[in-house]
N, C-alpha and C positions, 0 to 999 in steps of 0.2 A: 446228453438223455438221460439222467439220472438212473431212473428204471425203467420195466414197465413188465405193469401183469395184465393180462387181456384186453380188454379194452382202454383199464387206466395205465397212464402214461405220467411221468415227473419227468418234468426235465426244469433247468433252472434258471430265472427269471432274465433277462436281456433285453433293450433299453425299445422294445422294439414291442415291448409288452405296457406298455405305458397306460398309451389309454385307456386297455380293457381293467386297468387295474383306477382308473377312474372310472372304470366306466363301474364297478363294481362298485367304489367305495362311495358313490357317494346317493348308489342307491338305496331309500330309505328301510327296504328289506332286513338289505346286508348290513347295511348302519346298526338297526335295534338288536343284533348280537359281535356287531366285529366295530370296531370303537365311538360308535351311538351313535344317533342322528345326529348329534348338537354340533358332528365334525365328520361333520363332511370332508372328502379329496379335490381337488384341483388337482390342475397336471403341474407346478409350481409344489407344491406338499406329494403325488406321487413321486418322483420326482428323490427331494431332499430323506423321504423315509426311504423308503425303497430300494435306492442307487446308491448310496452315498459309500462310505471309505467301506464299514464293521466289518471285515475277513469276517466275523464269530458264526455274527448269521451266514446261516445255505438260506437263502432265499428260492420258491419252485414256482413253474403254471403247475397246474393239474391240469389232463386234456382226459377226458374220454370219449369211442365214438371217433374224439380227428374233431374235437372242436375244441375252445380254452371253456372252463369250466367254473376254476376255482383257481385256489393261494395256499401255498405252504410250506412253514414256516422251519429248519430244528439248528439246536447251536449244543455248545454245550454247557450246559449251567456252570455259571457264573459266583466266583467263593459269595459274596452279598448275596447270592438269590438262595446258597446254600444254609444261610444263616437262618435269614427267614423262613423258611422252608423247614427250617431244622433240622440241617444236612451234617456232619463235620465236614471241615475243607478235604479231610482224606479220604471221605468215603467214598466209595465204589467209585465209578462215568458217570456220568449222569448227565442224560438231555432231556431235555426241552421239545417240546413243537406247539405252535401251532396254527391253525387251519381252516374256512372260510371260504365255503361254498357259496362262488358268487356269478353265478347260474341260476336263480330260486328256480323257470320253469327245470331246474335238475333234482335239487333239491327232495322228498324223500321215495333215493327211485334205492338206493343206498350205497351209494356215489364213497356217502362220506363214511362208508363204516370198509369199502376194497383203500381203501387212500388212510386212512389211520392204520391198516393191517401189515396194507403195504410195506405203510415209510417205517412201525413199532419194528419185521419184518431182514429192511431198510438196514435200519440207525444199527440192527446186534448185533449183524452183518456184518458188514461193511465199514459201523464206528466204532464195532463192537462197546458197544452199546451195555452197558449194565442194567441206569434202570431210566425210565423210562418219567418221565412228569408233564400235568396242564396244570394248569387252574383254572378252568374251566365260574364262570360264574354262581349259583350255588339255583338261582333262579333256570336258569336257563339245563331245562328238562333234555329235550330230543336233542344236546351233548354232548349229558354225564348218561348217559341210553346205551346208543354211539360207545362212546370212547370205554365203557362198562363193559357191550358185548363184544368189543375187543381186551376182553383181557383186565383193565386197569382200575382198582379200586380205586375207593374214597380213601382218604388217613388221615388227612384235618382239615379243619375250617382253620382259615384266613376270614381273617374278619373286614369287611371294608379296605379290603387289597386291590382291590383295583377302581380306581372315577370315570365313572358311565353314565352319561347323561345329568349330570350336575350331583351324583352326585358319588359318595364312594359306596363300593356294593363289595358283601359275604365271596369269596372261596373257594369253592373246594381246591387242597391242592389232594390229587391226585394217581395214579400209577402206576407201570404197568416195571413187574420185577420181574426178568426172565431167572 
């Protein structure tokens, strides 16, 4: 287990979680916000994407009240991404994170806010992150509100930053700076 905060538990992903990821990433409601409805995942695609040997990304399952409800990943931002975001190569220790709640009946319960704020706390305390960044699509106002409640601020518009459902979409670079 990576950490626990109240009813929320975050643990590293295991191969047995493949079926959960297939379920979540083939649900059009989830795909609207993560990966795109035109990009559903099957078991092969989940195994290829989530269980590769990329040691740079820590991938985790989120549990709430003992139920697996979502996914979160974090990573130290690489040099190429730093350039895109406008950071210098030697600037602070910067981490990025991405997450989604895959069980739609757990949406709008405040779990995302608990998850994001807990992960920020973990990254600062355990990984000595000096800055944490995300790049949500500009239209995803619900997620952006959640992130802002957790202390993130919009710092830069990233035009046509992410390919989603057949087109490049604008994103906000948001950051948490301790």
